[in-house]
Structure formats: C-alpha cells, structure tokens
N, C-alpha and C positions, 0 to 999 in steps of 0.2 A: 552582294545580294540586294542591298537597299536600292541601288541604282536600277536594277532590273525591275524591282517592284514599282518604283517610281515611273519608269517607262511604260509599264503595263497599265498603270492607272491613267497616265496621260493619253495613251492610245485608246483606252476604253472610254475616257471622257470625250475625246474627239469624236469617236464613233457615235456616242450618245447625242452629242450636239448636232452632228450631221443628220442623224435619224430624226431629231426634233425639227430641224430646218425642213427636211423633206415632208414631214407630217404637216407642218404649218403651211408649206407651199401647196400641198394637195387640198388642205382645208380652205385656204383663203382664195384659191383659184376659182374664179367664176367667169373665166374668159369667154365661155360660150354664151353667157347671158348678157342681156342689156336691161336697162331699167328705165321706166317711164313714170312721169308724174304730170299732173295738171295743176295750173295755177288756181288759186282759190276763187277767182272770178270766172274760171273756165275759158279765159281768153287764149291761153297758150298751153300746149302739150309738148313736153320735151322728152326725148329719148337719148340716153347716154350709154357709153360703153361701160362694161362692168367695173373697170378700174376708175371710172369717174373722170378720166382725162379727156375723152373725146365726146363732143356733142354729135350724135348721129342724125338727129332729126328734130326740127321745131315746126309745129303746126299751129297756125293762128286761125282761130275760128272766124274772125272778122277782118283779117288783114291788118294793115297799119292805120286804118281809119277811113273815113268817107272822103272821097275826092270831090264831092259836091260842096264841101264846106270851105270857107276861106283859109288861106295858108296859115294865118295866125292861130287858127283853131287846131290845125293838124299837130302842132307841137304838143298839145295836151294829149291827143290821141297817141302820139309817138311815145310820150313819157309813160302812159298807162300800159301800152303794149310791151315796152322794154322792161318795165317792172314785172309784168306777168311772165315774160320769158325768163328773167332771172329767178323768179319764184319757182317756176316749173323746173328749171335746171337744178336748183338747190334741192327741190323735193325729190328729183330722180337720184341725185347724189346721196341724199339721206336714205332712200330705199336701198341703194347699193351697199351703203355702210351697214345698215341693219341686217342685210343678207349675209355679209361677211361675219358680223358679230354672231349671228345665229349659227353659222357654220362652225365658228370657233367654240361656241357654247356646247355644241353637240360633240365636238372632238375632245374638248378639255373641260368636262363638267366640273371636275374638282377645283379648277381655278376659279370658275364663276361661283361655286359654292363658297369658296374662301372669300371672294370679294363681297358676296352678300352678307356673310358673317361679319366682315370688317365694317360694313356700313351700319 
C-alpha cells in the first residue's frame, strides 16, 4: 500500500509542476507585443521583439552624422550614434523585462509579497 501512495504523490506532484509551467508560460508570454525606447539624447529609437532577442527597428533622428564635415569628424558622430542605438535597445529590453515582471506579479502576488517582506 505504501508504494501505491508514493506513486499517487509522485503523479500529483508531476501534475502540479506541469500546471505551474503552463501558468508561467501563459503569464510570461508577451509574443504579440514589441517594446520601444528612445535614447536619452533622442538620437535613436529602437523597437525589439517581446523576448528581447530581435531588434525589429532602429530609427535615427539625424542619421549617422553630417556628410559636409571632414571624414575625421565623422568618427565622433558615429561613436555618438552607436552609443545612442545601444542605449535605446537596452531601454527597450528593460521595458520588456518590466512588462514580464508585472505579468508575473499579477499572476503570483503572494511570491512578490514574500520578496517584499524578505527585503
């Protein structure tokens, strides 16, 4: 009889784990969304996929710099624009991360209450 009880507990535990995985997958899934952010200087706007893996679009307000300036000056423009692009992409990824955390907070409020209490 103990073996049957043990099997029942194992099956019940497996079912609970699978239900939790499905719940998390529904909560974390934001596949239909994309996230956008702008660099602090407004030079670049980046849009990424919800998972943060793919850059969907980068818009530059002034391009890569002025073509009227000598080539040696363009390197500074290029550096500034590249930094703005990285900042915008990181901001969009941060927005995606915050959205996932908020979805988790709504689905599992007791876990976040526990984390708040532990801090």
